[in-house]
A tleap script that builds the chain and sets N, CA, C and O, in Angstrom:
source leaprc.protein.ff14SB
mol = sequence {
  NMET LEU VAL LEU LEU ASN LEU PHE GLY LYS
  PHE PHE LYS ASN ARG GLN CYS VAL PHE VAL
  THR THR MET LEU PHE THR GLY ALA ALA ALA
  LEU CYS ASP LEU ILE ARG VAL SER GLY ILE
  GLU ALA LEU SER GLY THR VAL SER ALA ILE
  GLY ARG VAL LEU PRO LEU TYR GLY VAL GLY
  MET GLY TRP ILE LEU PRO SER ALA ALA GLY
  LEU LEU LEU GLY LEU PHE VAL SER ALA LEU
  SER LYS PRO LYS THR SER ALA ALA CARG
}
set mol.1.N position { 0.469 -1.292 0.632 }
set mol.1.CA position { 0.286 -0.020 -0.101 }
set mol.1.C position { 0.379 1.328 0.280 }
set mol.1.O position { -0.444 2.182 0.610 }
set mol.2.N position { 2.072 1.280 0.097 }
set mol.2.CA position { 2.858 2.753 0.618 }
set mol.2.C position { 3.595 2.862 -0.395 }
set mol.2.O position { 4.227 3.909 -0.528 }
set mol.3.N position { 3.739 1.578 -1.599 }
set mol.3.CA position { 3.953 1.856 -3.022 }
set mol.3.C position { 3.632 2.883 -3.327 }
set mol.3.O position { 4.005 3.990 -3.717 }
set mol.4.N position { 2.175 1.797 -2.848 }
set mol.4.CA position { 0.694 2.584 -3.763 }
set mol.4.C position { 0.817 4.127 -4.533 }
set mol.4.O position { 0.868 4.727 -5.607 }
set mol.5.N position { 0.819 4.282 -2.341 }
set mol.5.CA position { 0.879 5.813 -1.877 }
set mol.5.C position { 1.951 6.806 -2.684 }
set mol.5.O position { 1.584 7.815 -3.286 }
set mol.6.N position { 3.149 6.416 -2.609 }
set mol.6.CA position { 4.543 6.756 -3.032 }
set mol.6.C position { 3.803 7.131 -4.682 }
set mol.6.O position { 3.801 8.173 -5.338 }
set mol.7.N position { 3.451 6.313 -4.843 }
set mol.7.CA position { 3.349 6.417 -6.392 }
set mol.7.C position { 2.529 7.183 -7.665 }
set mol.7.O position { 2.717 7.339 -8.871 }
set mol.8.N position { 1.571 7.542 -6.728 }
set mol.8.CA position { 0.482 8.451 -6.383 }
set mol.8.C position { 0.537 8.869 -5.888 }
set mol.8.O position { 0.453 8.131 -4.906 }
set mol.9.N position { 0.668 9.907 -5.522 }
set mol.9.CA position { 1.775 10.689 -4.429 }
set mol.9.C position { 1.040 12.431 -5.133 }
set mol.9.O position { 0.332 13.315 -4.651 }
set mol.10.N position { 1.535 12.260 -6.122 }
set mol.10.CA position { 1.086 13.667 -6.960 }
set mol.10.C position { -0.761 14.233 -7.232 }
set mol.10.O position { -1.089 15.321 -7.706 }
set mol.11.N position { -1.661 13.180 -6.790 }
set mol.11.CA position { -2.226 13.155 -7.276 }
set mol.11.C position { -3.032 14.283 -5.804 }
set mol.11.O position { -3.923 15.065 -6.135 }
set mol.12.N position { -2.576 14.211 -4.253 }
set mol.12.CA position { -2.995 14.567 -3.128 }
set mol.12.C position { -2.515 15.614 -2.838 }
set mol.12.O position { -3.048 16.438 -2.095 }
set mol.13.N position { -1.105 15.767 -3.553 }
set mol.13.CA position { 0.317 16.009 -3.406 }
set mol.13.C position { 1.160 15.565 -2.005 }
set mol.13.O position { 1.814 16.161 -1.149 }
set mol.14.N position { 0.916 14.714 -2.171 }
set mol.14.CA position { 1.894 13.411 -0.901 }
set mol.14.C position { 1.444 14.018 0.670 }
set mol.14.O position { 2.438 13.970 1.394 }
set mol.15.N position { 0.033 14.665 1.522 }
set mol.15.CA position { 0.477 15.151 2.127 }
set mol.15.C position { 0.511 13.942 3.379 }
set mol.15.O position { 0.184 12.811 3.021 }
set mol.16.N position { 0.788 14.088 4.422 }
set mol.16.CA position { 1.042 13.503 5.179 }
set mol.16.C position { 0.059 12.633 5.727 }
set mol.16.O position { 0.298 11.487 6.109 }
set mol.17.N position { -1.448 13.395 5.769 }
set mol.17.CA position { -2.094 12.780 6.723 }
set mol.17.C position { -3.642 11.852 5.896 }
set mol.17.O position { -4.795 11.509 6.155 }
set mol.18.N position { -2.475 11.804 4.646 }
set mol.18.CA position { -3.001 10.642 3.040 }
set mol.18.C position { -2.500 9.564 3.786 }
set mol.18.O position { -3.018 8.604 4.356 }
set mol.19.N position { -1.411 9.955 3.638 }
set mol.19.CA position { -0.583 8.128 4.132 }
set mol.19.C position { -0.601 8.009 5.837 }
set mol.19.O position { -0.414 6.986 6.495 }
set mol.20.N position { -0.780 8.869 6.150 }
set mol.20.CA position { -0.674 8.184 7.563 }
set mol.20.C position { -2.488 7.055 8.523 }
set mol.20.O position { -2.413 6.035 9.207 }
set mol.21.N position { -3.918 7.926 8.086 }
set mol.21.CA position { -4.353 7.326 7.610 }
set mol.21.C position { -4.873 6.011 7.065 }
set mol.21.O position { -5.560 5.141 7.600 }
set mol.22.N position { -4.188 6.141 5.469 }
set mol.22.CA position { -4.272 4.796 5.236 }
set mol.22.C position { -2.957 3.755 5.766 }
set mol.22.O position { -3.020 2.547 5.535 }
set mol.23.N position { -2.292 4.097 6.177 }
set mol.23.CA position { -1.968 2.911 6.783 }
set mol.23.C position { -1.701 2.447 8.351 }
set mol.23.O position { -0.904 1.731 8.956 }
set mol.24.N position { -2.951 3.361 8.675 }
set mol.24.CA position { -3.176 3.090 10.186 }
set mol.24.C position { -4.351 2.233 10.427 }
set mol.24.O position { -4.305 1.579 11.470 }
set mol.25.N position { -5.529 2.081 9.586 }
set mol.25.CA position { -6.121 1.270 8.442 }
set mol.25.C position { -5.380 0.351 8.136 }
set mol.25.O position { -5.508 -0.495 9.021 }
set mol.26.N position { -4.675 0.017 7.401 }
set mol.26.CA position { -3.589 -1.179 6.724 }
set mol.26.C position { -2.959 -2.060 8.069 }
set mol.26.O position { -2.802 -3.274 8.204 }
set mol.27.N position { -2.741 -1.196 8.772 }
set mol.27.CA position { -2.052 -1.538 10.065 }
set mol.27.C position { -2.533 -2.699 11.178 }
set mol.27.O position { -2.106 -3.751 11.654 }
set mol.28.N position { -4.148 -1.484 11.321 }
set mol.28.CA position { -5.282 -2.508 11.917 }
set mol.28.C position { -5.504 -3.915 11.642 }
set mol.28.O position { -5.838 -4.819 12.408 }
set mol.29.N position { -5.253 -3.922 10.397 }
set mol.29.CA position { -6.293 -5.018 9.690 }
set mol.29.C position { -4.631 -6.016 9.331 }
set mol.29.O position { -4.746 -7.241 9.300 }
set mol.30.N position { -3.709 -5.614 9.172 }
set mol.30.CA position { -2.908 -6.249 9.050 }
set mol.30.C position { -2.564 -7.480 11.237 }
set mol.30.O position { -2.199 -8.572 11.672 }
set mol.31.N position { -3.060 -6.109 11.686 }
set mol.31.CA position { -3.436 -6.468 12.885 }
set mol.31.C position { -3.892 -8.202 13.365 }
set mol.31.O position { -3.616 -9.294 13.864 }
set mol.32.N position { -4.958 -7.130 12.595 }
set mol.32.CA position { -6.005 -8.893 13.265 }
set mol.32.C position { -5.450 -10.590 12.022 }
set mol.32.O position { -5.436 -11.798 12.260 }
set mol.33.N position { -5.062 -9.704 10.676 }
set mol.33.CA position { -5.121 -11.004 10.961 }
set mol.33.C position { -3.220 -12.215 10.647 }
set mol.33.O position { -3.014 -13.332 10.175 }
set mol.34.N position { -1.968 -10.700 11.468 }
set mol.34.CA position { -1.187 -11.401 12.814 }
set mol.34.C position { -1.959 -12.597 13.750 }
set mol.34.O position { -1.782 -13.803 13.919 }
set mol.35.N position { -2.868 -11.630 14.237 }
set mol.35.CA position { -3.651 -12.797 15.465 }
set mol.35.C position { -3.353 -13.479 15.347 }
set mol.35.O position { -2.510 -14.179 15.908 }
set mol.36.N position { -4.831 -13.657 13.341 }
set mol.36.CA position { -5.409 -15.057 13.451 }
set mol.36.C position { -4.626 -16.162 12.876 }
set mol.36.O position { -4.916 -17.355 12.961 }
set mol.37.N position { -3.344 -15.524 12.129 }
set mol.37.CA position { -2.744 -16.479 12.139 }
set mol.37.C position { -1.481 -17.010 13.516 }
set mol.37.O position { -0.877 -18.082 13.563 }
set mol.38.N position { -1.409 -15.997 14.375 }
set mol.38.CA position { -0.607 -16.319 15.374 }
set mol.38.C position { -1.440 -17.362 15.975 }
set mol.38.O position { -0.500 -17.916 16.546 }
set mol.39.N position { -2.621 -18.192 16.359 }
set mol.39.CA position { -3.809 -18.352 17.162 }
set mol.39.C position { -3.903 -17.989 18.494 }
set mol.39.O position { -4.331 -18.775 19.340 }
set mol.40.N position { -3.512 -16.776 18.773 }
set mol.40.CA position { -3.785 -16.596 20.269 }
set mol.40.C position { -5.552 -16.341 20.761 }
set mol.40.O position { -6.393 -15.542 20.350 }
set mol.41.N position { -5.597 -17.285 21.679 }
set mol.41.CA position { -6.886 -18.120 21.945 }
set mol.41.C position { -7.653 -16.422 22.351 }
set mol.41.O position { -8.613 -16.165 21.625 }
set mol.42.N position { -7.331 -15.419 23.315 }
set mol.42.CA position { -8.279 -14.392 23.930 }
set mol.42.C position { -8.363 -14.099 23.135 }
set mol.42.O position { -8.933 -15.174 22.946 }
set mol.43.N position { -8.408 -13.451 21.872 }
set mol.43.CA position { -8.624 -12.809 20.995 }
set mol.43.C position { -9.116 -13.474 19.854 }
set mol.43.O position { -8.803 -12.938 18.791 }
set mol.44.N position { -9.667 -14.298 19.796 }
set mol.44.CA position { -10.404 -15.441 18.361 }
set mol.44.C position { -11.793 -15.402 18.648 }
set mol.44.O position { -12.110 -15.871 17.555 }
set mol.45.N position { -12.905 -15.228 19.223 }
set mol.45.CA position { -13.148 -14.762 19.235 }
set mol.45.C position { -13.659 -13.021 18.080 }
set mol.45.O position { -14.538 -12.889 17.229 }
set mol.46.N position { -12.818 -12.203 18.518 }
set mol.46.CA position { -12.946 -10.404 17.718 }
set mol.46.C position { -12.662 -10.531 16.994 }
set mol.46.O position { -13.168 -9.732 16.206 }
set mol.47.N position { -11.639 -11.517 16.310 }
set mol.47.CA position { -10.892 -11.682 15.026 }
set mol.47.C position { -11.841 -12.152 14.577 }
set mol.47.O position { -12.711 -11.588 13.913 }
set mol.48.N position { -11.751 -13.622 15.005 }
set mol.48.CA position { -13.030 -13.801 13.760 }
set mol.48.C position { -14.259 -13.321 13.149 }
set mol.48.O position { -14.919 -13.550 12.136 }
set mol.49.N position { -14.311 -12.400 14.389 }
set mol.49.CA position { -15.878 -11.551 14.458 }
set mol.49.C position { -16.070 -10.199 13.542 }
set mol.49.O position { -17.072 -9.562 13.217 }
set mol.50.N position { -14.452 -10.019 13.228 }
set mol.50.CA position { -14.313 -8.887 11.731 }
set mol.50.C position { -13.763 -9.541 10.581 }
set mol.50.O position { -13.809 -9.020 9.467 }
set mol.51.N position { -13.158 -10.842 10.836 }
set mol.51.CA position { -13.766 -11.623 9.323 }
set mol.51.C position { -14.632 -12.118 8.953 }
set mol.51.O position { -14.705 -12.442 7.768 }
set mol.52.N position { -15.238 -12.269 9.497 }
set mol.52.CA position { -17.062 -11.870 9.104 }
set mol.52.C position { -17.097 -10.351 8.167 }
set mol.52.O position { -17.220 -10.197 6.951 }
set mol.53.N position { -16.978 -9.595 8.993 }
set mol.53.CA position { -17.566 -8.161 8.469 }
set mol.53.C position { -16.631 -8.666 7.312 }
set mol.53.O position { -17.157 -9.437 6.509 }
set mol.54.N position { -14.711 -8.180 7.036 }
set mol.54.CA position { -14.465 -7.875 5.787 }
set mol.54.C position { -14.117 -9.139 5.035 }
set mol.54.O position { -13.504 -10.163 5.337 }
set mol.55.N position { -14.638 -8.767 4.107 }
set mol.55.CA position { -14.685 -8.995 2.034 }
set mol.55.C position { -13.001 -9.494 2.063 }
set mol.55.O position { -12.236 -8.926 2.842 }
set mol.56.N position { -12.667 -10.237 1.447 }
set mol.56.CA position { -11.407 -11.104 1.247 }
set mol.56.C position { -10.971 -11.498 2.368 }
set mol.56.O position { -9.808 -11.827 2.133 }
set mol.57.N position { -11.358 -11.815 4.355 }
set mol.57.CA position { -9.787 -12.157 5.444 }
set mol.57.C position { -9.209 -13.471 5.284 }
set mol.57.O position { -8.058 -13.807 5.561 }
set mol.58.N position { -10.239 -14.249 4.753 }
set mol.58.CA position { -10.430 -15.734 5.029 }
set mol.58.C position { -8.470 -16.032 4.044 }
set mol.58.O position { -7.618 -16.865 4.351 }
set mol.59.N position { -8.416 -14.963 2.892 }
set mol.59.CA position { -7.858 -15.304 1.500 }
set mol.59.C position { -6.370 -14.770 2.401 }
set mol.59.O position { -5.395 -15.294 1.863 }
set mol.60.N position { -6.042 -14.064 3.360 }
set mol.60.CA position { -5.561 -13.168 3.846 }
set mol.60.C position { -5.229 -11.973 3.264 }
set mol.60.O position { -4.223 -11.444 3.737 }
set mol.61.N position { -5.980 -11.191 2.056 }
set mol.61.CA position { -6.675 -9.905 1.782 }
set mol.61.C position { -7.666 -8.905 2.190 }
set mol.61.O position { -8.286 -8.156 1.435 }
set mol.62.N position { -7.783 -9.007 4.029 }
set mol.62.CA position { -8.477 -8.559 4.384 }
set mol.62.C position { -7.970 -6.566 4.341 }
set mol.62.O position { -8.558 -5.765 5.068 }
set mol.63.N position { -7.421 -6.355 3.869 }
set mol.63.CA position { -6.552 -5.307 4.629 }
set mol.63.C position { -6.882 -4.435 3.599 }
set mol.63.O position { -6.649 -3.251 3.843 }
set mol.64.N position { -7.562 -4.807 2.062 }
set mol.64.CA position { -8.062 -3.935 0.924 }
set mol.64.C position { -9.525 -3.006 1.764 }
set mol.64.O position { -9.084 -1.929 2.167 }
set mol.65.N position { -10.465 -3.097 1.971 }
set mol.65.CA position { -11.235 -2.398 2.380 }
set mol.65.C position { -10.666 -1.002 3.785 }
set mol.65.O position { -10.839 0.208 3.932 }
set mol.66.N position { -9.961 -2.105 4.534 }
set mol.66.CA position { -9.441 -1.202 5.695 }
set mol.66.C position { -8.522 0.170 4.700 }
set mol.66.O position { -8.513 1.401 4.693 }
set mol.67.N position { -7.935 -0.784 4.060 }
set mol.67.CA position { -7.151 1.242 3.376 }
set mol.67.C position { -7.806 1.879 2.478 }
set mol.67.O position { -7.758 3.108 2.432 }
set mol.68.N position { -8.525 1.155 1.615 }
set mol.68.CA position { -9.698 2.238 0.874 }
set mol.68.C position { -10.428 3.115 1.804 }
set mol.68.O position { -10.620 4.308 1.572 }
set mol.69.N position { -10.973 2.284 3.237 }
set mol.69.CA position { -11.641 3.326 3.534 }
set mol.69.C position { -10.505 4.648 4.761 }
set mol.69.O position { -10.839 5.687 5.329 }
set mol.70.N position { -9.393 4.024 4.716 }
set mol.70.CA position { -8.249 4.819 5.888 }
set mol.70.C position { -7.620 6.018 4.669 }
set mol.70.O position { -6.927 6.936 5.105 }
set mol.71.N position { -7.948 5.928 2.940 }
set mol.71.CA position { -7.744 6.434 1.300 }
set mol.71.C position { -8.158 7.609 1.614 }
set mol.71.O position { -7.577 8.694 1.648 }
set mol.72.N position { -9.600 7.188 1.924 }
set mol.72.CA position { -10.481 7.933 2.047 }
set mol.72.C position { -11.194 9.211 2.807 }
set mol.72.O position { -11.774 10.295 2.761 }
set mol.73.N position { -10.520 7.895 3.692 }
set mol.73.CA position { -10.789 9.357 5.155 }
set mol.73.C position { -9.490 10.412 5.174 }
set mol.73.O position { -9.908 11.498 5.575 }
set mol.74.N position { -7.942 10.472 4.856 }
set mol.74.CA position { -6.895 10.759 4.509 }
set mol.74.C position { -7.602 11.864 3.216 }
set mol.74.O position { -7.539 13.075 3.426 }
set mol.75.N position { -8.012 11.541 2.397 }
set mol.75.CA position { -8.111 12.073 1.184 }
set mol.75.C position { -9.065 13.104 1.615 }
set mol.75.O position { -8.658 14.244 1.387 }
set mol.76.N position { -10.594 13.002 2.355 }
set mol.76.CA position { -11.211 14.013 2.667 }
set mol.76.C position { -11.042 14.822 3.927 }
set mol.76.O position { -11.576 15.909 4.146 }
set mol.77.N position { -10.215 14.144 4.748 }
set mol.77.CA position { -9.423 15.176 5.940 }
set mol.77.C position { -8.751 16.142 5.101 }
set mol.77.O position { -9.032 17.335 5.213 }
set mol.78.N position { -7.330 15.476 3.731 }
set mol.78.CA position { -6.483 16.773 3.790 }
set mol.78.C position { -7.510 17.676 2.291 }
set mol.78.O position { -6.957 18.018 1.245 }
set mol.79.N position { -8.906 17.874 2.559 }
set mol.79.CA position { -9.450 18.045 1.052 }
set mol.79.C position { -9.643 19.190 1.629 }
set mol.79.O position { -9.673 20.235 0.980 }
set mol.80.N position { -9.869 19.118 3.498 }
set mol.80.CA position { -10.681 19.492 4.146 }
set mol.80.C position { -9.724 21.061 5.023 }
set mol.80.O position { -10.227 21.875 5.798 }
set mol.81.N position { -8.167 21.002 4.481 }
set mol.81.CA position { -7.567 21.614 5.658 }
set mol.81.C position { -6.739 21.678 4.585 }
set mol.81.O position { -6.416 21.207 3.495 }
set mol.82.N position { -6.445 22.968 5.920 }
set mol.82.CA position { -4.908 24.107 4.911 }
set mol.82.C position { -3.860 23.534 4.490 }
set mol.82.O position { -3.267 22.792 5.273 }
set mol.83.N position { -3.352 23.726 3.135 }
set mol.83.CA position { -2.013 22.991 3.235 }
set mol.83.C position { -0.532 24.019 4.187 }
set mol.83.O position { -0.508 25.249 4.165 }
set mol.84.N position { 0.312 23.344 4.769 }
set mol.84.CA position { 0.943 23.869 6.042 }
set mol.84.C position { 2.169 24.524 4.871 }
set mol.84.O position { 2.868 24.021 3.990 }
set mol.85.N position { 1.958 25.977 5.452 }
set mol.85.CA position { 3.275 26.703 4.364 }
set mol.85.C position { 4.933 27.206 5.018 }
set mol.85.O position { 5.109 28.105 5.841 }
set mol.86.N position { 5.651 26.634 4.597 }
set mol.86.CA position { 6.303 26.644 5.483 }
set mol.86.C position { 7.252 28.606 5.314 }
set mol.86.O position { 6.758 29.531 4.669 }
set mol.87.N position { 8.290 28.666 5.914 }
set mol.87.CA position { 7.890 30.113 6.057 }
set mol.87.C position { 8.987 30.043 5.049 }
set mol.87.O position { 9.337 28.922 4.680 }
set mol.88.N position { 9.728 31.374 4.428 }
set mol.88.CA position { 10.265 31.836 4.044 }
set mol.88.C position { 11.403 32.244 4.512 }
set mol.88.O position { 11.234 33.109 5.372 }
set mol.89.N position { 13.541 31.749 4.125 }
set mol.89.CA position { 13.780 31.971 4.742 }
set mol.89.C position { 15.072 32.904 3.951 }
set mol.89.O position { 15.868 33.554 4.630 }
savepdb mol mol.pdb
quit
């Protein structure tokens, strides 16, 4: 996902909030997948509930929908916020 963000960064002016929100959402989905494959019993109920909601979760691609949601949220925040201007040196 990070590679795609860098390739298409010119479309959102490489705004940091787009990178951060996308990677946070992707990381959360990846953490759930890590818990699922590691077999941690204490969180198995929560992870299986998430797996029922996320499409493609069973085949290890459950990060796609959260990544898209994080990207859209980042683009929305980016559109609402003013870009930081650097002070003239």
